[in-house]
C-alpha positions, 0 to 999 in steps of 0.5 A: 675760319677752319673746322678742326677737332681737339686733339688735346687740352690740359685744363690745369695747364691751360692749353692744348692743340687742335687738329688743322686740315691740311696743315700743322696742328694749332696751339689753343691757350685758355685765353682765347677760349669763349667766355663760360668755356673752361676747357675742352675735350679730345675729339670736340669739334671747334672752327677757329682763326690762327695766326703763324706764333713764334712757335708755329700756328696758334688759335686766335678766335674759338668757337665750339661747335660740339657740346662738352662731355662731362667729365667721367666721375668715379662710381666706386669707393676707394674701398670697393676698388680696392676690393676689385683689385684684391680679387683680380690679384686672386683670380689671376694667381690661382687659376690664369698664372698656373695655366700659363706657367703650364703653357696653356691659355685660361679657358674661355669662361675664366678668360671672359670674367678676368677680362671683365674685371680688368676693364671695370678697374681699368675704367674706375682708374681712368675715369 
């Protein structure tokens, strides 16, 4: 049985694809997941049997080799995230945008602050 990594899996739709070393990606439907496994995560290693289907290779049996990772949980309340975005907008408009319009990048300290806020907001939105 080949061992591949999950490329993507959509639990709501009930299917995804896993890489197949040396061949094309393999379709994985929720009906072939082991008992107690509801979804797969990108990068998770699985062992699988497959067969040619009408639309390409299809997994018949799946054995999960890596334990699944828990989904990220939003840590901040929506109001707090809204406040962060408002602060980010203020900093961008007052400290970054005028310099860029004048042909200058922001100084290192401001750039780091903005980057830190952007990463925090992105992490919360992506969770």
